GUTORSE-92074 format. One record per residue (C-alpha): residue in three letters; x, y, z. Coordinates in Angstrom, 2 decimals. Layout:
# GUTORSE-92074
resn,x,y,z
ALA,X,Y,Z
...
This chain:
# GUTORSE-92074
resn,x,y,z
MET,171.44,106.67,240.20
ALA,168.98,108.45,238.08
ASP,169.17,105.49,235.57
HIS,168.34,103.23,238.53
ASP,165.35,105.25,239.45
ARG,164.14,105.44,235.90
THR,164.44,101.11,235.69
GLY,162.64,100.88,239.12
SER,159.85,103.25,238.00
THR,159.53,101.21,234.86
ALA,159.25,98.15,236.23
SER,156.43,99.16,238.97
LYS,154.52,100.73,235.89
ASN,154.78,97.59,234.47
LEU,153.92,95.68,237.47
ILE,150.83,98.07,237.89
TRP,149.52,97.02,234.30
ALA,149.95,93.37,234.73
ILE,148.13,93.77,238.11
GLY,145.05,95.51,236.53
ILE,145.24,93.09,233.45
ASN,145.09,90.35,235.66
THR,142.28,91.70,237.76
MET,139.91,92.07,234.80
ILE,140.33,88.79,233.63
ALA,140.04,87.18,237.00
VAL,136.87,88.95,237.60
THR,135.11,87.79,234.22
GLU,136.31,84.56,234.63
VAL,134.19,84.32,238.19
VAL,131.08,85.96,236.29
PHE,131.07,83.66,233.50
GLY,132.59,80.64,235.21
VAL,129.53,80.91,237.22
VAL,126.79,81.48,234.21
ALA,128.75,78.14,232.39
GLY,128.84,76.18,235.57
SER,132.38,75.78,234.75
MET,134.69,74.44,237.48
SER,137.62,75.13,235.23
LEU,136.98,78.81,234.59
ILE,136.48,79.47,238.19
SER,139.79,77.60,239.05
ASP,141.55,79.57,236.67
ALA,140.15,82.73,238.15
LEU,141.30,81.73,241.94
HIS,144.78,81.28,240.38
ASN,144.84,84.58,239.21
PHE,143.62,86.02,242.33
ALA,146.47,84.55,243.96
ASP,149.21,85.77,241.20
ILE,147.43,89.25,241.63
GLY,148.38,89.25,245.32
SER,151.89,87.61,244.69
MET,152.36,90.56,241.96
TYR,151.67,93.33,244.83
LEU,153.98,91.69,246.75
SER,156.72,92.14,244.32
LEU,155.57,95.68,243.53
TRP,156.01,96.61,247.46
GLY,159.39,94.79,247.12
GLU,160.71,97.29,244.15
LYS,159.42,99.98,246.14
VAL,161.00,99.16,249.15
ALA,164.40,97.63,247.49
ALA,165.01,101.22,246.22
ARG,165.08,102.66,249.85
PRO,168.46,104.23,250.46
ASN,171.00,102.63,252.72
THR,170.97,103.89,256.45
SER,173.50,103.50,259.14
ASN,171.36,101.23,260.70
LYS,170.93,99.02,257.37
THR,174.37,99.84,255.48
TYR,173.29,97.30,252.63
GLY,170.04,98.85,252.30
TYR,166.72,97.11,251.56
LYS,168.36,95.19,248.23
ARG,167.50,91.82,250.10
ALA,163.77,92.43,250.15
GLU,163.98,91.24,246.56
VAL,165.40,88.10,247.85
ILE,162.81,87.43,250.43
ILE,159.75,88.51,248.44
ALA,161.15,86.01,245.53
PHE,161.29,83.33,248.19
VAL,157.56,84.13,249.22
ASN,156.41,84.30,245.67
GLY,158.20,81.18,244.84
SER,156.88,79.17,248.05
VAL,153.00,80.58,246.75
LEU,153.85,79.23,243.19
LEU,155.35,75.81,244.46
GLY,152.05,75.11,246.48
MET,149.38,76.40,243.91
SER,151.41,74.44,241.11
GLY,151.55,71.17,243.39
TRP,147.52,71.86,243.97
VAL,147.20,71.82,240.51
LEU,149.02,68.76,239.88
VAL,146.99,66.83,242.55
GLU,143.91,68.00,241.55
SER,144.83,67.19,237.75
VAL,145.82,63.53,238.69
ILE,142.28,63.21,240.75
ARG,140.51,64.40,238.05
MET,142.23,62.31,235.55
PHE,140.57,58.98,237.18
LYS,137.29,61.23,237.86
PRO,136.39,63.26,234.80
GLU,133.98,66.09,235.38
PRO,132.07,67.48,232.49
VAL,133.43,70.75,231.16
ALA,131.34,73.94,229.88
GLY,131.68,74.31,225.92
PHE,131.57,77.58,223.86
ILE,131.58,80.16,226.84
MET,134.46,78.47,228.69
LEU,136.29,78.30,225.03
LEU,135.37,82.20,224.51
VAL,136.49,83.05,228.31
ALA,139.63,81.34,228.24
SER,140.81,82.75,224.85
ILE,140.34,86.37,226.09
SER,142.03,85.16,229.44
PHE,145.13,83.40,227.36
VAL,145.36,87.08,225.26
GLY,145.28,88.91,228.38
ASN,147.81,87.13,230.34
SER,150.21,86.79,227.63
LEU,150.00,90.56,226.98
ALA,151.00,90.70,231.09
THR,153.67,88.19,230.51
HIS,155.49,90.13,227.51
ILE,155.00,93.12,229.54
LEU,156.71,91.70,232.63
GLY,159.21,90.05,230.66
LYS,161.11,93.09,229.60
ASP,162.27,93.28,233.56
ALA,162.41,89.54,234.44
LYS,166.13,89.40,234.10
LYS,167.12,92.18,236.14
ASN,166.20,90.53,239.60
LEU,164.80,87.59,241.41
ASN,161.51,89.49,242.44
LEU,160.71,90.56,239.04
LYS,161.42,87.19,237.77
SER,158.85,85.77,239.90
ALA,156.26,88.12,238.95
TRP,157.04,87.39,235.61
LEU,156.67,83.44,236.13
HIS,153.30,84.26,237.97
ALA,152.22,86.00,234.91
MET,153.26,83.15,232.49
GLN,151.82,80.22,234.65
ASP,148.42,82.05,234.13
ALA,149.01,82.41,230.40
LEU,150.23,78.87,230.46
PHE,146.87,77.78,232.15
SER,144.67,79.70,230.18
LEU,146.52,78.04,227.30
ALA,145.64,74.68,228.61
VAL,141.97,75.66,229.53
VAL,141.79,76.87,225.62
LEU,143.26,73.70,224.21
GLY,141.47,71.51,226.20
GLY,138.03,73.45,225.72
VAL,138.49,72.84,221.84
ILE,139.02,69.09,222.06
ILE,136.28,68.35,224.72
TYR,133.94,71.02,222.81
TYR,134.51,68.66,219.77
THR,135.19,65.34,221.14
GLY,133.65,65.07,224.44
TRP,137.02,64.11,226.04
ASN,136.76,65.66,229.47
TRP,140.08,63.91,230.60
VAL,142.05,66.05,228.17
ASP,141.81,69.24,230.67
PRO,143.72,67.30,233.47
VAL,146.48,65.80,231.03
VAL,147.43,69.54,229.71
SER,147.34,71.25,233.33
ILE,149.77,68.08,234.83
VAL,151.99,68.94,231.87
VAL,152.01,72.42,232.58
SER,152.46,72.07,236.22
LEU,155.69,69.75,235.86
PHE,157.30,72.66,233.69
LEU,156.68,75.00,236.20
LEU,157.77,73.24,238.89
LYS,160.98,73.21,237.38
GLU,161.10,76.80,236.92
VAL,159.90,77.25,240.83
TYR,162.83,74.91,241.79
GLU,165.21,77.31,239.91
ILE,163.86,80.67,241.92
LEU,163.44,78.97,245.41
SER,166.96,77.11,245.25
GLU,168.84,80.80,244.00
SER,166.73,82.65,246.72
VAL,167.64,80.13,249.50
ASN,171.35,80.47,248.46
MET,171.27,84.29,248.60
LEU,169.43,84.38,251.95
LEU,172.19,82.14,253.07
ASP,175.18,84.21,251.71
SER,176.14,81.48,249.19
VAL,178.92,82.15,246.41
PRO,176.76,83.05,243.26
ASN,175.94,79.87,241.29
ASP,177.74,81.52,238.15
ILE,181.22,81.47,240.21
ASP,183.70,79.23,241.07
PHE,185.21,79.71,244.47
GLU,187.99,77.62,244.25
GLU,188.88,79.49,240.61
VAL,188.45,82.98,242.30
LYS,191.11,81.63,245.07
ASN,193.42,80.21,242.98
THR,193.13,83.38,240.34
LEU,194.21,85.31,243.56
ALA,196.97,83.47,244.61
ASP,198.46,83.49,240.82
PHE,199.04,87.34,241.16
LYS,202.95,88.02,241.40
GLY,203.22,89.38,244.80
ILE,200.59,87.23,246.66
ILE,201.86,84.37,248.45
ARG,198.39,82.95,249.81
VAL,194.72,83.78,250.17
ASN,192.96,83.40,253.62
ASP,189.45,84.08,254.84
LEU,187.79,84.42,251.27
HIS,184.12,85.17,251.36
ILE,182.01,85.71,248.25
TRP,178.05,86.23,248.40
GLN,175.45,88.61,247.05
THR,172.63,90.60,248.98
GLY,170.69,91.07,245.46
SER,170.84,90.03,241.96
ASN,172.90,92.82,241.09
ASP,174.88,93.23,244.27
ARG,178.32,91.03,244.94
PHE,180.62,91.11,247.69
LEU,183.76,89.41,248.40
SER,186.35,89.87,251.20
ALA,189.59,88.27,251.89
HIS,193.06,88.41,253.64
LEU,195.71,88.68,251.12
ILE,199.26,87.36,252.30
ILE,201.79,89.55,250.18
GLU,205.59,89.52,249.81
GLU,207.27,92.46,251.51
MET,206.84,95.67,248.65
ASN,206.44,99.38,249.32
GLN,203.31,101.50,249.63
ILE,203.31,102.29,245.92
ASP,203.42,98.53,244.65
ARG,201.07,97.19,247.14
THR,198.50,100.16,245.78
LYS,199.00,98.86,242.31
LEU,198.64,95.39,243.25
LEU,195.26,96.09,245.07
ALA,194.36,98.33,242.06
LYS,194.87,95.06,239.58
VAL,193.14,92.79,242.10
MET,189.99,94.86,242.11
GLU,190.04,95.38,238.36
LEU,190.10,91.93,237.88
LEU,187.35,90.90,240.22
LYS,185.29,93.53,238.71
GLU,185.62,92.69,234.92
LYS,186.00,88.61,235.36
TYR,183.78,87.97,238.16
ASP,181.41,91.30,238.24
ILE,182.30,91.70,241.92
HIS,181.90,95.60,242.51
HIS,182.06,95.47,246.16
PRO,185.51,93.80,247.40
THR,187.02,94.19,250.89
LEU,190.68,93.26,250.75
GLN,193.14,93.05,253.63
MET,196.83,92.91,252.63
VAL,199.37,91.95,254.99
SER,203.05,90.70,254.79
GLU,204.38,87.63,256.77
GLN,206.71,90.06,258.64
GLU,203.77,92.22,259.45
ILE,201.90,89.20,260.87
ASN,205.04,88.00,262.79
GLU,205.71,91.61,264.12
ILE,202.11,92.59,265.48
GLY,201.00,89.01,266.32
LEU,198.13,88.57,263.83
GLU,196.26,85.62,263.77
CYS,193.48,84.30,261.45
GLU,191.37,81.74,263.94
HIS,188.24,81.54,261.49
CYS,190.44,81.48,258.07
ASN,188.98,79.34,255.45
C-alpha cells in the first residue's frame, strides 16, 4: 500500500509539473502570437490551454482513484481512471480532427506566417513540451489516465515541432503551405494513438475481456485441469489498468475437501502467473451436487 501511495504521489507531482510548464508556454505563445500576428502560435496556445484542462482532469482522476473501497463502492474509484481516459481521448479526437480540417483548408488557402519571432517562440515551446512529455512518460504505462495525459503532452510537443520545422522552411523559402502539411501528418499519427485509448477505455467500461487475454484459451486451460469436467459462466474483466477479475463455475469430479482445496489453489496460481488475474471468484461443484440440490445455471455461457 505504501509503494502504491508513493507511486500515485509521484505521478501527481509529475502532472503538476507538466501543467505548470504548459501554462507558461501557452501564455507566452498568446502574448508573442499577438505581437507577431501569428495565427499558428495563437492556435498552438489554444491547443495548450485545452490540454492543460485535460491534465487537470488526469490529476483529479489520480487523486480519486487512490480513494479506498467503501461498503457502497466495493470496487473503489479505480474506474475513474477509465472514465477520464475516455473524456481525454474524446477531447484529443476532437482537437486532432479540428486541426486536420483546418490544415486541409489552409492547404488551399495558405496564410502568411510570421518569421523569426514565430520560430523562436515555437522552439521554446517545443523544448518545454518535450520536457513535459518526458516527465509524464515515466508514468504513461501505469494506467490509461496517465497515458492520455502523456499523449496530450506529446501532441503539444509534436505540434510545436511542426511549427518550428514549418517556420524554418517558410522563413527561408516563403512556402506557407508547408505548415498545414506538417500539421496533417502529425494529426494522422495522433488519431491512431487516440483510437487505441478510446477503444481500450470503451472496452473497460463495457467489462470486455482485456485485449491481451484470449477468452477461449483461458476457458480451455481451466477445463484441462485434472479434476475439472467443464467450465461454465466464465467472465473476465477489469476495472482499471492493473485490476483484473474473473468469475466462473467449475464443474468438477467427485473428490474430498482437501483435494478440492488443492485444485482451487492450483487454478488460482495459474490465473495469477499466466494471465495476471489477481481477483478470481470460483464456484466449484460436482455433477452429483448439482443433481442433489437442483442447481441450475440459466445464464451460463
